[in-house]
N, C-alpha and C positions, 0 to 999 in steps of 0.2 A: 282705438281711434274710431270715433263715430263718423260713418260715411253716409253720404246722400246717394241713393241708388235708383231713384225714379224721378220722372218729371214732376209727378204730383208732390213728392217730398221737396223738390227744389222750389217749386212755385209757392209752396206753403211758407218757405223761408224768405224768398226774394220777390215774390209776386209773378204774375204772368207777363207776357210780352205785350205792351200796349199797341193797339192798332196804329195809332199815330206815329209811334216810333218805327214800326215795321214799314210804314208807308214812306219813310224817307229813303227807301232803297229803290234803285233803278236797275234796269237790265243793260244799260249802255252808258257811255260817257256823254253827258250833256255839256252845254256851254260852260256851266259852273265848274264841272270836273276838269274840263280842258284848261280853264284859267288856273285852277289850283295846281294842276300838273305843271303848268308853265312857270309857277312860282316855287315849285318843290325842288330841293337839291339833295334830298336824302330819303331813303325808304328802307323798310325791313321786309325781306322776302321770306315767306314760309313755304316750304316744299317738302316732298317726300323724295329721298334719294334712291338710287338704284338698288340699294340693299333694304329698302322698305322702312328706313328710319325717318322720324320727324326731324326736320332741320330748319334753321333760321340763319339768314345772313344779311348783312347790310349792303346796300347798293347806293350809288350816288354820284354826284359830279356838280357841274355848274347848274344854275337854275334852268329848269326845263330839260334836264338830262334824259327824261323819259319822253320819247317822241310819240305823239298821237298819230297813228296811221289812219284810222277812221273811228267811228263811234264804238266799235267793238274790238279794236286792236291797238296795242301800244308796244313799243320796243325800246330797249336800251342796252348799252354795253356793260358787260360785267368786268370787274377788275381782275378777277381770278376765275379759273375753270370751275365748273359746277357739275356735280353728279346729280342729275334730275330725272325722275320718273315722269314722263309726260302724260301717262294714263291717269294719274291722280291729280286732283286739283291743287292750285297754289293760291296764296293770298299775299297781298301787298298792303303795307301801311305807309302812306306817303306823309312826310312831315314838311311843313312850310315854315322855315326859320322865322321865329317871332310870333307865329300864330298858334293858339292853343288847340284849335280843331285839327283833326287829321282826316285824310281821305283814304278810305279803305276800298280796295279793288280785289275782287275774287274772280277766279276763272281757271283756265288751263294755260300751260306754257310749254313752248318747245325751244330747243337750242339750235342755233346755227353758228357753230364756233363759239365765240364769246358774246354773241348777240342773243338776247332773250326776247322772244316774241310772245306776248300775252294775249290770249283771247278772253275778252271781258265778258263775264256772265252776271256779275252783280257789282254795284258800286254805291257807296253811301258815305256821308260825312259823319265822323264820330265827334262827340262832344269834347269840350276842352278840359274836363275835370282832371284826368290823369296827368296832363302836363302842368296844370295849375298846382295840383297837390305836390308834385315833384319839384316845382320851381325850375323846370327843365331849361327854360330860355334865359333865366337870370344868370348873372356872373357866377361862375363856379366858386364855391367856398370850401375851405379846408374842413373836412369831416373827420371826427374822431371815430375810429371803428367801434361798432357796438357789439355786444355779446349776442350771438345768434342762437344759442342753445346747444344742447348736446349733439355730437356728431359721431357717426359710425364709420367703419372702414368703407372706402369707396371713393368715387370722384369728388365728393364734398370734403373729404379729409385733407385734400391738398391745401396747405396754408395760403398759397396765392389765391386760390378760389374762394376760401373763406374770407380772406381780407377784402376781396372785391365785393362779395355779397354783402359784407357788413357796411359798405359805403354806397350801395346802390339805391337810387330814388325812383328808378323807372325801368320797367321791363316790358317786353312784348311777348305775348303768348300765341303760339300757333297750334291749332287743333283741326280735326277733320271729323265729319260725320260718317255714318256707315256707308254712304254712297261715294265717299272720297271728296266731298266738297270742303274747301278749306275756309278757315277764318283766322285772321290775324288781329289781335286785340291789344290795346295799350293798358297798362296798369301802373299807377304811380302813387307815391306817398313820400313823406319826408325820408331822408337817407337812413338806412338801417331798418327798413320796414319788413324785410324778409326774415324768416325764422327757419332755423335748422331743427329738424325733428328726427334724430337718428340718421338714417340714410336718405332722408327726404328734405326738400326745401319747400316751405309754405309761402304762398302769395295771398295776402288778404284781398277779399272782394270789397270794393267801395262803390258808392253810387256812380253810375255812368250813364250810358244811353239806354239802359234797361233792356237791351236785346238778349243778354245772357247767352249768346251763341256759343261761347267757349264751353259753358257748363252743359248745355244741351248736347254738344258734340261729345263731351267726356262720358256722358251717360250711354252713348252709342259705341264709342271705342276710346281706349285710354291713351293712345300715342300722342305725345305733346312735345313741343320744343319751347324753350324760353330763352330770349336774348336780353341780357342785362347791360345797361349803359350807365356810365358815371359821367356827368357833365365835366368838361375840361380834359377828359382822358381820350387818348387816341386808340384805345383798345375796346374790345367787346367780349363778353362771356356768353357762350352758347351752351345750354344744357339740353340734352335730348334723352327722353325716356318715356315712362308711363306715369299717368296721373290719376288722381281721384279727388273727390270733394269731401271735405271734413268739416264737422261742427264740434270738434273737440273743445270743450269749454275752456280748459286751461290754455290751450294754444291760442284760441281766439282772444281771450282776455289779455294775453301778452302783446296783442296787436292793437291795443287801444290807442287811438289818436284823437285829440280834441274831444275827449270824453265820449268817443264813439267806438264801440266794439263791433267788428264785422260779424255778420250773421253766418258767413261761410268762407272757407278758404280753399284755394287750389293747392293740393299737396303732390309734388312731383318727386318721383324716384328716378334720378338721372342715371342713365347707363354710361353716358359720356359727358365730359365737361371740357370745353375748348376755350381757353383764354388766349386771345390772339390780337394782333394789330388789325385795325380796321382801315383799309385804304379809302373806304367810302367816307368815313368821318373826315379824313384829311382832304380829300378832293372836294367835299361839300363845304369845307370850312365851317363845320357845324357849330363850333363854339365861338366863332368870330362874330361879335355883335355887329361889326361894320358890314357884314354880309347878310344880316337879317333883312327881311322884306320891310320897307318903310310902312308905317301904319296906314298912310293914305293910299297905298297900293293894295292893301288887303281887302278882300271882299267883305261885305256885310253878311255875316253868317245867317242872320234871320231871313234874309232874302233867299239864300241858298236852300235852307231847310223848307221854307214854304213852297218854293218852286218845285222842289223834289217831291213833296207831298202831292202837289197838283198834277205832276207828271206820272205819278205811280199808277200802274194799270189795274190795281186792286179793284175788284167788282163788289157790288153789294150796297145796300142802303146806308150802312154805317160809314163805308169809305166815301160814298158820294156826299154824305152830310159833312164829313170832316173836310173834304175838299172845298165845299161851299162856304163853310164857316171860317176856314183858316184865313188869317190875315197877317201881314208882316208886322204890323203894330202889335198884334196879340202875341206873335212869336217872340218879338224883342222883349216884351214884358215877361213872358213865361221863362225865357232863358235867364234873364236877370234874377228872377225869383228862385229859379232852380239852383243856380250857382250859389246864391246867397244861403239857401236853406239846406241844400243837399250835397255840399261839397264833400263831406265825410260821411 
């Protein structure tokens, strides 16, 4: 298996991280983030447990289940007890039912009983491509399980796990850098986009917001968790293990969609697989279209992106020029063109 083992090799494949993309990141919750949180009923939480394993779990409830305490703190109630190491960072991916974009919040968390208190260190809005490709918010359709490839003994050999993976259109990946800072990133494609490669499961990389945080983290340390969701289902599959980046030509060719072959894929060797009921999906009414946020209540994402670029504290002439030239009209046009040309 061909592996990517350096930042230089990674950036030759997928490019470097554009300044404009990185400047969408803030160090606290602004008014846009607060509004998005008030509309969110579901999130995926990435954390390290007390045994040092990478973990992911869904959380949720009615809209606004996560309470904003102040610009750098939020809290919410967990449906089930959680084993969490508070010295390592955590990440959250908040979904707003009916909206393609997601809110990502990174920081540290502490537990008080079943209440999780998050200290916010970074927040930004992720593009809509993963949810668009997966048709996440559209009415669930019956999917014929696809062939995932050869499988070796281990967690992936469980028939229930393989069946679930064969129908998955959307996963969330949690990773950490060498300092323990977390990142939780969405990945989506048509159902059956995952591939089994012996004892590993592969996730294709598609165009997104071009931050490639997950891949940079993997080059620093390999522990990763993946949470797989199937629209219409009240369960979730969590895989926890170690991962690498692969450019194996045959594997990538098998992931072709819309005549596009990915340049790289995440390859996870899970040590544990947990297929379980998700109380958060139930409490959030995730697949109930009547509980989706009406379009006229959704924010204009071009406004959010531009305001975040303008608020970003990045110094230097390039950052100052970008802030001065950025406009909401330009951003609206750029988003439309990007989704049209770079969805796959």
